[in-house]
Structure formats: structure tokens, C-alpha cells
C-alpha positions as CSV (number, residue, x, y, z in Angstrom):
1,M,1.9,10.6,18.3
2,K,0.0,10.8,15.0
3,K,-3.3,9.0,15.7
4,S,-4.0,8.3,12.1
5,I,-0.9,6.3,11.3
6,I,0.1,5.2,14.8
7,Y,-3.5,4.1,14.6
8,T,-6.1,4.4,17.3
9,F,-5.9,0.8,18.0
10,A,-9.0,1.0,20.1
11,A,-10.8,1.4,16.8
12,A,-9.9,-2.2,16.0
13,A,-12.5,-3.3,18.5
14,L,-15.1,-1.6,16.4
15,L,-14.2,-3.4,13.2
16,L,-15.8,-6.6,12.0
17,S,-14.3,-9.9,13.0
18,S,-12.3,-12.0,10.6
19,C,-14.1,-13.9,7.9
20,N,-12.8,-16.7,5.7
21,D,-15.5,-17.0,3.2
22,L,-18.5,-15.2,1.7
23,L,-20.9,-16.6,4.4
24,D,-19.1,-15.2,7.4
25,K,-21.1,-12.1,8.6
26,S,-20.6,-11.2,12.2
27,P,-20.4,-7.5,12.7
28,R,-23.1,-7.2,15.2
29,D,-21.0,-9.2,17.6
30,T,-18.3,-6.5,17.7
31,F,-20.2,-3.2,17.5
32,T,-23.7,-1.8,17.7
33,N,-24.8,-1.2,14.1
34,A,-27.4,1.4,14.8
35,P,-28.2,5.0,13.6
36,A,-26.8,6.3,16.9
37,F,-23.4,4.8,16.2
38,W,-23.2,6.3,12.7
39,S,-24.5,9.7,14.0
40,N,-21.5,10.1,16.4
41,T,-18.6,11.8,14.7
42,N,-16.0,10.4,17.0
43,Q,-17.2,6.8,16.5
44,V,-17.4,7.1,12.7
45,E,-14.0,8.6,12.6
46,S,-12.6,5.9,14.8
47,Y,-14.2,3.2,12.6
48,S,-12.7,4.8,9.5
49,N,-9.3,5.1,11.0
50,G,-9.2,1.3,11.0
51,F,-8.8,1.5,7.2
52,Y,-5.4,3.1,7.5
53,E,-4.2,-0.4,8.5
54,N,-4.7,-1.5,4.9
55,Y,-1.7,0.7,3.8
56,I,1.0,-1.3,5.6
57,G,4.1,0.5,4.2
58,Y,7.0,-1.2,6.0
59,N,4.4,-3.1,8.1
60,S,5.0,-3.6,11.8
61,G,7.2,-5.7,14.0
62,S,9.1,-8.3,12.0
63,S,6.4,-8.7,9.4
64,Y,7.1,-8.2,5.7
65,G,5.9,-5.0,4.1
66,W,5.5,-3.5,0.6
67,F,9.2,-2.6,0.3
68,Y,12.4,-4.7,-0.1
69,F,10.5,-8.0,0.1
70,T,9.8,-7.8,-3.6
71,S,11.9,-10.6,-4.9
72,L,9.2,-12.2,-7.1
73,S,10.5,-10.0,-9.8
74,D,13.4,-9.6,-12.3
75,D,14.8,-6.8,-10.1
76,Q,15.6,-8.7,-7.0
77,D,16.4,-12.3,-6.0
78,S,16.1,-14.2,-2.7
79,P,18.3,-17.0,-1.4
80,D,15.4,-19.3,-2.1
81,F,14.4,-17.8,-5.4
82,D,10.8,-16.9,-4.8
83,N,8.3,-18.9,-6.9
84,W,4.9,-17.7,-8.0
85,N,2.5,-16.7,-5.2
86,Y,0.5,-19.8,-6.0
87,T,1.5,-22.9,-7.8
88,T,-1.4,-25.0,-6.5
89,I,-4.9,-24.1,-5.5
90,P,-5.2,-23.2,-1.8
91,N,-8.1,-24.2,0.4
92,T,-8.4,-20.7,1.8
93,S,-6.5,-17.5,1.1
94,S,-5.9,-14.2,2.9
95,E,-5.7,-12.6,-0.5
96,W,-9.4,-13.4,-1.0
97,S,-10.7,-13.0,2.5
98,G,-8.5,-10.1,3.6
99,S,-7.3,-11.6,6.9
100,M,-3.7,-10.5,7.7
101,R,-0.9,-12.8,6.7
102,Q,1.9,-11.8,9.1
103,N,4.8,-13.2,7.2
104,G,5.4,-13.9,3.5
105,S,6.4,-12.0,0.4
106,A,3.1,-10.2,0.0
107,A,1.6,-9.3,3.4
108,T,-1.9,-8.1,2.8
109,V,-5.0,-7.2,4.7
110,V,-7.3,-6.2,1.8
111,G,-10.1,-8.5,0.6
112,F,-13.8,-9.2,1.0
113,R,-13.5,-8.8,4.7
114,Q,-12.5,-5.1,4.1
115,V,-15.3,-4.7,1.5
116,R,-17.9,-5.7,4.1
117,K,-16.4,-3.4,6.8
118,I,-16.6,-0.5,4.3
119,N,-20.1,-1.3,3.2
120,Y,-21.4,-1.3,6.8
121,M,-20.1,2.2,7.0
122,I,-21.6,3.3,3.7
123,D,-25.0,1.8,4.6
124,G,-24.8,3.2,8.2
125,L,-24.3,6.7,7.0
126,K,-27.6,6.6,5.1
127,S,-29.4,6.8,8.4
128,S,-27.0,9.1,10.1
129,T,-28.0,12.5,11.5
130,L,-24.5,13.9,10.8
131,S,-24.4,17.1,8.7
132,G,-24.4,16.7,5.0
133,A,-20.8,17.8,4.8
134,E,-19.7,15.3,7.4
135,K,-21.5,12.5,5.8
136,A,-20.0,13.3,2.4
137,K,-16.5,13.3,3.9
138,F,-16.9,10.0,5.6
139,L,-18.6,8.5,2.6
140,G,-15.7,9.7,0.5
141,I,-13.3,7.9,2.9
142,A,-15.4,4.8,2.7
143,R,-15.6,4.8,-1.1
144,L,-11.9,5.6,-1.5
145,N,-11.1,2.5,0.5
146,R,-13.7,0.3,-1.3
147,A,-12.0,1.3,-4.5
148,W,-8.6,0.3,-3.1
149,A,-10.0,-3.0,-1.8
150,Y,-11.6,-4.0,-5.1
151,Y,-8.5,-2.9,-7.1
152,Q,-6.5,-5.4,-5.1
153,L,-9.1,-8.1,-5.7
154,V,-9.4,-7.5,-9.4
155,R,-5.7,-7.4,-10.0
156,K,-5.4,-10.8,-8.4
157,Y,-8.6,-12.7,-9.4
158,G,-10.1,-10.9,-12.3
159,D,-13.8,-11.3,-12.0
160,V,-15.0,-10.9,-8.4
161,Q,-18.5,-10.4,-6.9
162,W,-19.3,-6.7,-6.7
163,E,-20.9,-5.9,-3.3
164,N,-22.0,-2.3,-2.8
165,T,-24.3,-2.9,0.2
166,V,-24.4,-4.9,3.3
167,I,-25.4,-8.5,2.7
168,A,-27.8,-9.5,5.6
169,D,-29.3,-12.6,4.0
170,P,-26.8,-15.5,3.6
171,S,-28.9,-16.8,0.7
172,D,-28.6,-13.5,-1.2
173,E,-27.4,-14.0,-4.8
174,A,-24.5,-11.8,-4.1
175,V,-23.2,-14.6,-2.0
176,Y,-24.1,-17.5,-4.2
177,G,-24.2,-15.8,-7.6
178,A,-21.5,-15.6,-10.3
179,R,-18.6,-13.3,-10.2
180,T,-19.0,-9.9,-11.7
181,D,-17.1,-9.1,-14.9
182,R,-13.9,-7.4,-13.8
183,D,-14.4,-4.5,-16.3
184,V,-17.8,-3.7,-14.6
185,V,-16.1,-3.9,-11.2
186,M,-13.4,-1.5,-12.3
187,D,-16.0,0.9,-13.7
188,S,-17.4,1.0,-10.2
189,V,-13.9,1.5,-8.7
190,L,-13.6,4.6,-10.9
191,A,-16.9,5.9,-9.7
192,D,-15.8,5.4,-6.1
193,L,-12.6,7.2,-6.8
194,D,-14.3,10.2,-8.4
195,Y,-16.7,10.5,-5.4
196,A,-13.7,10.5,-3.1
197,V,-11.8,13.1,-5.1
198,A,-14.9,15.3,-5.1
199,N,-15.7,15.0,-1.4
200,L,-12.3,14.9,0.4
201,S,-10.5,18.1,1.1
202,A,-6.9,19.1,1.2
203,S,-4.9,18.3,4.3
204,S,-1.6,19.6,5.6
205,D,-1.1,16.3,7.4
206,R,0.0,13.8,4.8
207,T,-0.8,10.9,7.0
208,L,-4.5,11.6,6.6
209,W,-7.0,11.0,3.8
210,S,-7.1,13.9,1.5
211,K,-8.1,15.0,-2.0
212,N,-4.5,14.8,-3.3
213,M,-4.1,11.3,-1.8
214,A,-7.3,10.3,-3.6
215,L,-6.0,11.8,-6.9
216,A,-2.7,9.9,-6.5
217,M,-4.6,6.7,-6.0
218,K,-6.8,7.4,-9.1
219,S,-3.7,8.2,-11.2
220,D,-2.2,4.9,-10.2
221,I,-5.3,2.7,-10.6
222,C,-6.3,4.2,-13.9
223,L,-2.9,3.8,-15.4
224,Y,-3.0,0.1,-14.3
225,E,-6.5,-0.4,-15.8
226,G,-5.7,1.5,-19.0
227,T,-2.6,-0.4,-19.9
228,F,-4.0,-3.7,-18.7
229,C,-6.9,-3.3,-21.1
230,K,-4.6,-2.3,-23.9
231,Y,-2.2,-5.2,-23.7
232,R,-4.4,-8.1,-22.3
233,T,-5.2,-11.1,-24.5
234,Q,-8.2,-13.4,-24.5
235,A,-6.0,-16.5,-24.3
236,E,-4.0,-15.4,-21.3
237,N,-6.2,-12.9,-19.5
238,G,-9.6,-14.2,-20.3
239,K,-10.6,-10.9,-22.1
240,A,-9.4,-9.5,-25.4
241,A,-7.7,-6.1,-25.6
242,D,-10.1,-3.1,-25.5
243,N,-8.5,0.0,-26.9
244,S,-11.5,2.2,-26.3
245,R,-11.6,1.3,-22.6
246,A,-7.8,1.7,-22.4
247,Q,-8.0,5.2,-23.8
248,K,-10.7,6.1,-21.3
249,F,-8.7,5.0,-18.3
250,L,-5.4,6.4,-19.5
251,Q,-7.1,9.8,-20.0
252,E,-8.5,9.6,-16.4
253,S,-5.0,8.8,-15.2
254,V,-3.6,11.8,-17.0
255,A,-6.3,14.1,-15.6
256,A,-5.6,12.9,-12.0
257,S,-1.9,13.2,-12.4
258,E,-2.2,16.7,-13.8
259,A,-4.5,17.7,-11.0
260,V,-1.9,16.8,-8.5
261,M,0.8,18.6,-10.5
262,A,-1.3,21.7,-10.8
263,T,-1.6,22.2,-7.1
264,G,2.1,23.2,-6.9
265,T,2.2,21.5,-3.5
266,Y,4.8,18.9,-4.4
267,K,8.3,18.8,-5.8
268,L,11.1,16.3,-6.0
269,T,13.7,16.3,-3.3
270,P,17.2,17.1,-4.5
271,N,18.6,13.7,-3.9
272,Y,17.0,10.4,-4.9
273,G,16.3,8.0,-2.0
274,T,15.8,10.5,0.8
275,I,12.1,9.5,1.2
276,Y,13.0,5.9,2.2
277,N,14.9,6.3,5.4
278,Q,13.8,9.4,7.2
279,L,12.6,9.4,10.7
280,D,9.8,11.8,9.8
281,L,8.4,12.6,6.4
282,A,6.1,15.3,7.6
283,G,8.1,18.1,5.9
284,N,9.2,16.2,2.8
285,S,8.2,18.0,-0.3
286,E,7.9,14.9,-2.4
287,V,5.6,12.8,-0.2
288,I,1.8,12.8,-0.8
289,F,0.8,10.1,1.7
290,Y,2.9,8.2,4.2
291,R,2.8,5.9,7.2
292,H,4.4,7.3,10.3
293,Y,6.3,5.2,12.8
294,D,7.3,6.1,16.4
295,Q,10.2,4.8,18.5
296,D,9.0,2.2,21.0
297,V,5.4,2.6,19.9
298,L,5.0,1.4,16.3
299,M,8.1,0.0,14.6
300,H,9.2,-2.2,11.8
301,G,12.1,-4.4,10.6
302,I,13.1,-3.1,7.1
303,V,16.3,-1.3,8.3
304,D,17.6,-4.5,10.0
305,Y,16.8,-6.7,7.1
306,T,19.1,-4.5,4.9
307,C,22.1,-4.2,7.3
308,S,22.2,-7.4,9.3
309,S,23.8,-10.8,9.0
310,T,20.7,-12.3,7.4
311,T,21.6,-13.0,3.7
312,Q,20.0,-10.2,1.7
313,R,17.6,-10.4,-1.1
314,G,20.0,-8.9,-3.6
315,I,19.6,-6.9,-6.8
316,T,19.9,-8.9,-10.0
317,K,22.2,-8.5,-13.0
318,D,19.1,-8.0,-15.1
319,A,18.2,-5.0,-12.9
320,I,21.8,-3.6,-12.8
321,D,21.9,-3.7,-16.6
322,A,18.6,-1.7,-16.8
323,F,20.3,1.4,-15.4
324,L,21.7,3.7,-18.1
325,F,25.3,5.0,-18.2
326,T,25.9,8.7,-17.6
327,D,26.0,9.4,-21.3
328,G,22.3,8.4,-21.3
329,K,22.9,5.2,-23.2
330,P,22.4,1.5,-22.3
331,K,25.0,-1.1,-22.1
332,A,24.7,-2.1,-25.7
333,T,25.4,1.3,-27.2
334,T,27.4,3.3,-24.6
335,T,30.9,4.4,-25.4
336,L,31.8,4.3,-21.7
337,D,33.7,1.5,-20.1
338,T,31.2,-1.2,-19.2
339,D,33.5,-3.2,-16.9
340,D,31.3,-4.3,-14.0
341,K,33.8,-6.6,-12.2
342,A,34.4,-6.2,-8.5
343,Y,38.1,-5.3,-7.7
344,A,39.9,-5.4,-4.4
345,N,40.2,-2.0,-2.8
346,A,42.8,-0.8,-0.2
347,N,40.8,-2.5,2.6
348,G,40.8,-5.8,0.9
349,K,37.1,-5.6,0.1
350,Y,35.7,-5.9,-3.4
351,S,34.4,-2.7,-4.9
352,I,32.3,-1.7,-7.9
353,Q,32.7,2.0,-7.3
354,H,34.4,2.5,-10.6
355,F,31.2,1.0,-12.3
356,L,28.7,3.0,-10.2
357,D,30.5,6.3,-11.1
358,K,29.5,5.7,-14.7
359,K,25.9,4.8,-14.0
360,D,22.6,6.5,-13.2
361,K,22.9,8.0,-9.7
362,R,19.9,6.0,-8.5
363,L,21.9,2.8,-8.7
364,G,24.6,4.1,-6.3
365,V,21.8,5.0,-3.8
366,L,20.1,1.6,-4.2
367,V,23.2,-0.7,-3.8
368,D,26.4,-0.6,-1.9
369,S,29.7,-0.1,-3.7
370,I,31.1,-3.2,-2.0
371,I,30.2,-6.7,-3.2
372,C,29.7,-9.2,-0.4
373,F,28.7,-12.9,-0.4
374,S,29.3,-16.1,1.5
375,G,33.0,-16.1,2.5
376,H,33.3,-12.4,1.8
377,G,31.1,-10.5,4.3
378,W,31.2,-6.8,4.8
379,V,30.1,-4.2,7.4
380,R,28.4,-1.1,5.9
381,N,30.7,1.7,6.8
382,N,28.0,3.7,8.7
383,P,28.5,3.3,12.4
384,S,25.6,4.1,14.7
385,P,25.7,7.1,17.0
386,D,27.3,5.1,19.7
387,G,30.1,4.1,17.4
388,A,29.0,0.5,17.1
389,L,28.8,-1.4,13.8
390,P,26.2,-3.9,12.8
391,A,27.1,-7.5,11.8
392,E,28.7,-8.4,8.5
393,M,26.4,-8.5,5.6
394,T,26.1,-10.9,2.6
395,S,23.8,-10.9,-0.4
396,C,22.6,-13.8,-2.5
397,T,23.5,-11.8,-5.6
398,G,26.5,-10.0,-4.1
399,Y,24.7,-6.7,-4.5
400,T,23.4,-5.4,-1.1
401,I,20.5,-2.9,-0.9
402,K,21.2,0.2,1.2
403,K,18.5,2.8,0.4
404,F,16.3,1.8,3.4
405,D,19.1,1.9,6.0
406,N,19.5,4.8,8.4
407,A,22.8,5.0,10.3
408,S,21.5,7.7,12.6
409,L,19.5,5.0,14.5
410,P,21.2,3.6,17.7
411,L,22.5,0.1,17.0
412,Y,19.7,-1.6,18.9
413,Y,17.0,0.1,16.9
414,R,18.9,-0.4,13.6
415,T,19.6,-4.1,13.9
416,N,16.5,-5.7,15.3
417,T,13.7,-6.9,13.2
418,N,11.0,-5.0,15.1
419,T,12.7,-1.8,16.2
420,G,13.0,0.4,13.1
421,Y,11.0,3.6,13.1
422,T,11.7,5.3,9.8
423,D,8.6,6.5,8.0
424,A,7.2,4.6,4.9
425,P,6.2,6.6,1.8
426,L,2.9,5.3,0.3
427,Y,2.3,7.8,-2.6
428,W,4.9,10.3,-3.7
429,Y,5.5,12.8,-6.5
430,A,7.8,10.7,-8.6
431,I,5.0,8.2,-9.1
432,I,2.7,11.0,-10.4
433,L,5.4,12.1,-12.8
434,L,6.0,8.6,-14.1
435,N,2.2,7.9,-14.4
436,E,1.8,11.2,-16.4
437,A,4.5,10.4,-18.9
438,E,3.5,6.7,-19.4
439,A,-0.2,7.4,-19.8
440,K,0.4,10.1,-22.4
441,A,2.9,7.9,-24.2
442,E,0.4,5.1,-24.4
443,L,-2.2,7.5,-25.6
444,G,0.2,8.8,-28.3
445,T,-0.2,12.4,-27.3
446,I,3.0,13.0,-25.4
447,T,5.2,16.0,-26.4
448,Q,8.7,17.1,-25.5
449,A,7.2,19.6,-23.1
450,D,5.3,16.7,-21.4
451,L,8.6,14.8,-20.9
452,D,10.4,17.9,-19.6
453,K,7.8,18.4,-16.8
454,S,7.6,14.7,-15.9
455,V,10.3,12.0,-16.4
456,N,13.0,14.5,-17.3
457,L,12.8,15.9,-13.8
458,L,13.7,12.4,-12.6
459,M,16.4,12.0,-15.3
460,A,18.0,15.2,-14.2
461,R,18.0,14.1,-10.5
462,A,19.6,10.8,-11.6
463,G,22.4,12.7,-13.4
464,L,21.2,11.6,-16.9
465,P,20.6,13.6,-20.1
466,N,17.0,14.5,-21.0
467,M,14.8,11.9,-22.6
468,T,13.5,12.9,-26.1
469,V,10.3,11.8,-27.8
470,S,12.5,9.9,-30.3
471,P,15.1,8.1,-28.3
472,A,17.6,5.8,-29.9
473,A,16.8,2.1,-30.0
474,D,18.1,-0.2,-27.3
475,P,18.8,-3.7,-28.5
476,A,17.6,-5.0,-25.1
477,N,14.0,-3.9,-25.8
478,N,12.2,-7.2,-25.7
479,M,8.7,-6.0,-24.9
480,G,7.5,-5.1,-28.4
481,V,6.9,-1.5,-27.7
482,S,8.2,1.8,-29.1
483,N,11.6,3.1,-28.1
484,L,9.9,5.9,-26.1
485,I,7.6,3.6,-24.1
486,W,10.6,1.3,-23.5
487,E,12.6,4.2,-22.1
488,I,9.7,5.5,-19.9
489,R,9.3,2.0,-18.5
490,R,13.0,1.8,-17.9
491,C,12.9,5.1,-15.9
492,R,10.0,3.7,-13.9
493,R,11.8,0.5,-13.2
494,C,14.9,2.3,-12.0
495,E,13.0,4.9,-9.9
496,L,10.8,2.4,-8.1
497,M,13.1,-0.6,-7.7
498,C,12.1,-2.6,-4.5
499,D,9.1,-0.4,-4.0
500,N,5.6,-1.4,-3.2
501,W,5.5,-4.4,-5.6
502,Y,5.3,-2.0,-8.5
503,R,7.6,-4.1,-10.8
504,Y,5.5,-7.3,-10.5
505,W,2.2,-5.5,-11.2
506,D,3.8,-3.5,-14.0
507,L,4.8,-6.7,-15.7
508,V,1.2,-8.0,-15.3
509,R,-0.4,-4.9,-16.8
510,W,2.0,-4.7,-19.7
511,H,1.4,-8.4,-20.4
512,Q,5.0,-9.2,-19.8
513,L,4.9,-11.6,-16.8
514,D,6.9,-14.1,-18.8
515,K,9.9,-11.9,-18.0
516,L,10.0,-13.7,-14.7
517,D,10.8,-17.1,-16.3
518,S,14.4,-17.6,-15.2
519,N,14.9,-20.4,-17.7
520,K,14.2,-18.0,-20.5
521,Y,15.8,-15.0,-18.8
522,P,18.7,-16.3,-16.7
523,N,20.0,-12.9,-15.7
524,I,17.1,-12.5,-13.3
525,N,18.9,-15.2,-11.3
526,R,22.4,-13.8,-11.7
527,G,24.2,-11.2,-9.6
528,A,27.6,-9.5,-9.4
529,N,30.6,-10.2,-11.6
530,V,33.3,-11.7,-9.3
531,G,35.8,-12.4,-12.0
532,A,38.4,-10.3,-10.3
533,V,37.8,-11.7,-6.8
534,A,40.7,-13.9,-5.7
535,D,38.5,-16.5,-4.0
536,H,34.9,-16.8,-4.8
537,S,34.5,-20.4,-3.7
538,G,31.6,-19.4,-1.4
539,V,29.3,-18.9,-4.4
540,T,28.4,-20.6,-7.6
541,V,29.2,-18.6,-10.8
542,D,28.3,-19.0,-14.5
543,D,30.8,-19.2,-17.3
544,S,31.2,-15.4,-17.2
545,N,31.8,-15.3,-13.5
546,Y,28.5,-13.8,-12.5
547,I,27.0,-15.1,-9.3
548,I,24.2,-17.6,-9.6
549,A,22.0,-16.7,-6.7
550,T,20.4,-20.1,-6.4
551,K,20.0,-23.2,-8.5
552,A,16.2,-23.0,-8.2
553,T,14.3,-21.8,-11.2
554,R,11.0,-20.3,-12.0
555,T,8.9,-21.3,-15.1
556,F,6.2,-19.1,-16.5
557,N,2.7,-20.4,-17.2
558,S,0.0,-18.1,-18.5
559,K,-2.3,-19.1,-15.6
560,Y,-0.2,-17.1,-13.3
561,Y,-1.7,-13.9,-14.6
562,L,-4.6,-14.6,-12.2
563,Y,-4.5,-16.2,-8.7
564,P,-6.6,-19.3,-8.2
565,V,-9.9,-19.0,-6.4
566,P,-9.6,-20.8,-3.1
567,S,-11.2,-24.3,-3.3
568,N,-13.4,-23.6,-0.2
569,E,-15.0,-20.7,-2.0
570,L,-15.9,-23.0,-4.9
571,T,-17.4,-25.5,-2.5
572,L,-19.5,-22.9,-0.7
573,N,-20.6,-21.2,-3.9
574,T,-21.2,-23.5,-6.9
575,G,-22.2,-20.4,-8.9
576,I,-18.5,-19.4,-9.4
577,S,-15.9,-21.1,-11.4
578,Q,-12.1,-21.4,-11.2
579,N,-9.8,-19.1,-13.1
580,P,-8.3,-20.3,-16.4
581,G,-5.6,-22.9,-16.2
582,W,-6.1,-23.8,-12.5
């Protein structure tokens, strides 16, 4: 068993107890905060192992994780059509405090609770008698995780109080003072990341903290910050665009990405999708950091959710249309047949294989070739080792998601919501290549050579022609960006579909969150074309015979760029104010 990702659960007893607001400080009830504790290598390591729980991957048991349950997007729909995370102001929120929400579309454990756990470790190491090298390593782990925690908080709330030390006095202004400017917080996040990169070492075990994992995190966070600062507006984000700041963070993202690339440690696997359903990612050349699961020890439900009788959160027509045809052209300009109707095959099921054969290979890995919906169920033709088949599947859009399924699992482990044990990727090489290309494109420095060593590796794996620095215009480009940036964003969307909430946060940082308004963009609530299906009475269709996943709708309001501060926090601390529009 890998102790770091099948975590040493005894370490949980050493962590701070739950807190719901800024005044809850109770660590001394659960561990002895004394120099002797922070001078014991085993105890400090056990304490720091608890931070692995923040990287939930596929989560555990039946709880939702970072993959598949991403239907607050234009890529995926749910039978209930997910609305915004918050439409009213909550009294309390796990997003703020960091206490685990076991179910829901955005399971999370990271918030101020985690910040305080980390700061206890940082402060404790100051009095530690560990060697300088050991203290630097553990401090690197702590600051890496503080960067991660604050990145989550800033993305959601904007300005948040910056805490870089233990708050022992409940009357401290850090408790009752105003929120810190989000730019100042993100500068501190960058400083924490740089310290982690400088003080963590390489590791052959990719379930452990390492320099390359820290570089991957820096690549990701700096791309987010750089583009967010480039595209934000005073009216909708509370701060005007800052091109100088954007340039700085984009350059930092490039530097981190290229540092990972320069190691020569990682390369793409030959076939897209293999990182999502393996029983062990230890030897996978593409993976930088992952969460390991073990049969009958630590398990999850993502396999079952994508092959059982529970109606799937299906892929949308908008997402299907984003995938290029094999000639490298989009739907509007391709010369290939664009017929996407589902036709009856020899088994009486309705197939879109003819359509998938003409599209980006990633689409055929993401979705099944058979359309299935209420009244037209289907069993994925992948029997388990014992020859048994799971139940019939249906999808709210007709398009079923298959890339997380693993037919090598015995039926029991494959079709229960708490018995899957495939590993979850957390950072992988494709993300680095995408970050490199996008950051350089946004900086205006990208060359054909840059494309060839980054996104064109992904394009080749997808069976598509190389991207050039001057791609043809796509009439579907509705983001007000260059043809090149549009195509790089398309590649990112298709590569990371249903992964780690990337699409939602990409739309936030590009200032494109209005693309989730289903009244304005109805194809995000549409699914498969069932015009050739003899009987599609089990679903509602539009005038062109595309499935309408649900009659519910989602309307955009600029206030959704930030989450509302919980009302209890405003009551406890009159020094902070509510986010705009709430």
C-alpha cells in the first residue's frame, strides 16, 4: 500500500479539528503543539501527509470527485441541469471554511481550515531542531499547500484575508480586519510556489510531493492568474485588466512549463485516455502526480457512475461540435460529411460510429458510439472478466461517457458506487504542453517550433493535422480572440473534457462565463441528433431533432464570477463586505 495516497489515516488525528468561521481555533485539543512535536521527523511527515487529502482526484466511496461530475459547464449536462454553485447567499460554506462536503458537484476540502493547519506547521518548524535540509523540505511542502489553498480561495472569493502565521489572539486584526487584495494574495502564492520549487527534490514515486509536481502546479496557477488579469473587467470582476501583471504571470507559467519539459522525464502515452482508467499509474510516462487507490482499501465510484443504470451526465452538442474533423477543420468549413444522426445498426441500436470516424480521435475515446436514452437503453459491450455485463445505460443527452470505465474490473467492483480502484491523475504532461502553448500565445511570442513541441504533439495523437501560427478562421469563434488562441483553447477543451473542473475555471479566467447561459447558448442543453431513430418518444427534441436534456435553464449574471461570502462571516467580522452583486 502506498502510504502517501492511501493516506496514513492515523495522521488525521494530528490535524486540526473542523472550523466554520474565522474564530474557531482549536488545534491544541488534537495534538501537542510543542517544539518536540515539530522536531520529530515521523510526526512532521505524518502531519504533512494529511495534506494529500486535499487532492481528492476521484474522491472516495460514493462521493463526487474532480472528474466526470463537471456538468456546470458547456461540455456536459446533467438530468437536472446544474445551476450556478450559489444563487443565494449561504449562512456557512465549506468552500470558505474548508470542511469536506461529501456530495455535490464540487467536493472540496480546501479553505481557511487548511490554511491554519498549514500555518501551524510553518510556525512550528521555526522552533524545530530538525536539520536545515529537513526543515527546508517540510517548509516547502507546507508552502506548496498554502499556495494551493489560497489559489482555491482567491478563484472563488477574490479578496480574502491573507494569513501567514498562526492566529492565537481571537481579537487579532487578521480575524476582524478587511480582506486582502486578491492580487497581493496571489503574489504571496507565487512566492510560496517558488519556495516549494527550490526546496523540494525529484521523486521517482509520483504519488509524493516533488519538485516537478510543484512546477506543474506553478505552471497551472500562473497561467490562471496571467489570463485572469489580462481579461478581467472592473465592472464584472471588481478590478480592471492589468497587462503588466498578466505578462509577469504568463512568463512565470512558461518558465515552469519549460522546466518540466526540460527534464525529459515525461512523454505522452501513445493513445489518448489511457491515464483515466488504469489500475496503477506508477509506470505511466505521462503522469506527474496522481492519487493511488487500492482494492478493498481505498476505492471510489467514478467507474460505476459511467457504466450503470443511473442516467449519465452526458456530453453536450456544443462540446461535440467543438471537436475538429479529421481534415483539421471545424463543422463550418470542413468538406467532410457532417451528418451526426444516429442510425440503427445490425443489433438494432443507434450508432454514430460513421460520425466518430471523421472526428478527432479523442471524441471516440470520450463517448460511446451508441446513443442511448430513456426507452433506448444500451449495455456497453465490455463484459467483465466473469462474463457478466453491467445494467443498461442511458444518458440525459444521449451521449454516454466511457473514458473512465475499466472493463477488466470484476462486475462487483465495476458497478458499485464505492468499489472502483482505478488511479486518478492529478497533474499530467498534456496539461504542461497546453499551458506552454497558451501562455506563449497570450504573450504574443509563440512560434511554429513552440507549437510543434507542445499542442501539435496532442494534435498528432488525436489524428489531426498540425496547428499553425496562422490557422484559418472558425465562424464559431465567439470569444473575441485571435484565430490561434481560439484553436489553442479548442485543443485544451477537447483534451481536458470532464477533467478536474478545468472548463469552468477556464471560462472564468478568459472572462467567458456567460457561455454557460443556456438561454443565449441553447446547444449547451442539447444532445444527440435522433432524427433517424424510429421511436424517440422517451426524450424531448428540438426542431432539428437534437435531444433537449432538460427543460431547466441557466441564466448568467456577472455576480457569478465570484462566490458570495457566507452571511455568518459578515456577522462575525463587520470589517469585511459582500462581493459585488450579492
